[in-house]
N, C-alpha and C positions, 0 to 999 in steps of 0.2 A: 504494500500500500504506500503510495507516494503522495506527499503534499504537493499539490500543483503549483502553489505559490513559491515555495522554497526549493522544490525539486528533491527534497530529502525523503529517504525511506522512513516511514512511520512504523511499519511492521512487515514481516514476511513469513511465509510458511511454505513448506514443501510436502506434497503428497503425491504418490505413496512414499512411505518412509524408506522403502527399499526399491530396487529397480522394478519397473513395471513388467508384468508377465507378458511374454510373447508366446503365442500359440504357433507351434511349428510341427504340423502333422506330417509333413514331408520335407526332405532336404531342400533348402532354398526357399521355403515358404516362411512367411512371418505375418501373423495377424494379431490384432488386439480387439478387445471388446470396447467400443466407444462408450458404452455405459459406464465403464470403469473410469474413463477420463472425466466424465461428468461428475461421478461420485467423488473423485479425488479433488476436483475443483471446488465442490461444495464444502468438503472438509477443510481445504486450505482457506477458503473464504471465511468460514466460521471461525477458524483459528486466528486469522488476521483481525477480524472484527473484535473478537474477544480480547486479544492482546492489546489492541490499540485503543479500544473504547469508542471508536468511531461508529456512528449510526449508519446503517446501510443506506438510508435516505440521503445522506450527505455525500455519497460517492457520485461524482459527476460523469465519469467515463471509465470504461474498462478496455484495456489493451489485451489482445490475445496473441501469444506466441505459441507455436506448435511445430510438430514434426512435419516436414514437407513430404509431398508425393504420395500421401496415403489416399485411400479410396473408401469413402463411407457411402453406402447406398440406403436410402430410406423410401418408404412407401408413402401413400397419400396422407397417412395419419402421422407422418414424421417418425415412424418406428423403424429402427435399424433392421435391415433384412438379413444381414450376415455379418460376421466379424469384419472389421476393416482390414484391408490388405495394406500393410504399412510400407514405409520407404525402403526397407532392406529386403523385401520379398523380391525374388528374382524370377518367378514363374512366367512373367509376361514379357521377358526380354525378347524371345523369338517374335512376338507380335509386333514389338517396336522395330526390330531389325527388318522384318518383312515390309512394314510401312515405309521405312527409310529407303529401302531398295526399290519399292514399287513407286512411291511418290517422287523419289529422286533426291539426291544430295542437295542440288541447287534449290529446289523448292523448299525442302525442310529447313535448310540453313538460312535462306533469305526470308522466309515467312515465319517459321517457328523459332529461329535462332538456335536450334538444337536438333538432335535426332529424337524421334519419339521414344527410343530406348525403353527404359523401365519406368516411365512416368505414368501418371494416372490414366491417361487415355488407353494405354496398352493394357493396364490392369482391368479396365472396363471391358476391353475386347476379350480378355481371358474369361471373364464372367459370362459374357454373351455366348461364347462358344461352349464353355464347360459347365455352366450353371444356368441353362436357359429358363428354368422355372423361377429362379431368382431374378434374372434380367427382366422378365416379363412384368414383374411386380414393381420394378424401380420407378419411382415418381421423380426423384432427384438424386443426383450424385453430388458429393461435396468432399472437400478436403477436411482434415481433422479440425482445423481452426474454424471452418465454416460450420461444422457440426456443433462446436461449442457455442458459436454465435447464435445458431438456431435454438439451442437449448436455453440460452439466456433471454432471447427475444421472441421466440416463436416464429421468426421470419427466416426463410431460406434465402440466402444471398451469397454472393462471392464478389471478388474484385478482379480487375484486369490482371493483377499480379497472380491471383489464384488461378485464373484461367491459363495464364502463361505457364505457371508451374505444372499444370496438368497437361500441357501441350495443346490446349484448346484455343489459344489466342494467335491470330495472324497479325504479326507486328507490321508487316509491309502494308497491309490494307486497313489496319486499326479496327479490327472486328473479330468476331468468333471465326475460328479456322474451319470454315464450311467444308473445304476440300478434305480435311482430316476427318471431320464428322461423316462426310459422305463415304470416304474410303472405308471406315469401320462400320458404316451403316447405323450410326447413332442418330436418334432424333434430337434436334437442338433443344427441345423442351427439357431434356435431362439435366442440362447445366444451368 
């Protein structure tokens, strides 16, 4: 908790107290339950408020930092459909490599500024092919930080930075990377 006027830390807390669990049912896989992120945020918030004596109503803004490149899938009721595929999971690398080869290096680097590699879009492609019953239920996909923002506000949203991180942003044309969405067969309403 930071005092906005002075910039000084008033209180801080860290949860979980030990390293967060990673579900790895196969080599190269890494998943986490987004519900655990939310529960840990609530515990940390309670601890900070208790230690500082600050009333929750006096908090003017919340900044969210998070692990990058994760994929959270929710249904129309904002319920998580499966554990999040997190940044260090490598199962989708072949999907990103194929996209890079098919779309071409020049297109990927000039529009996406990177190869689709192991980013969020490739992880969604993996779900589409390997878990079609889950894919059919997806209302929105989001990054870990977007999930926390949704839990805090009830609103599903992202940023250009978030779209870029997931390989969904076309920097050359300053819009959603429709060519990548089309390549993977994703409906733009998912993002």
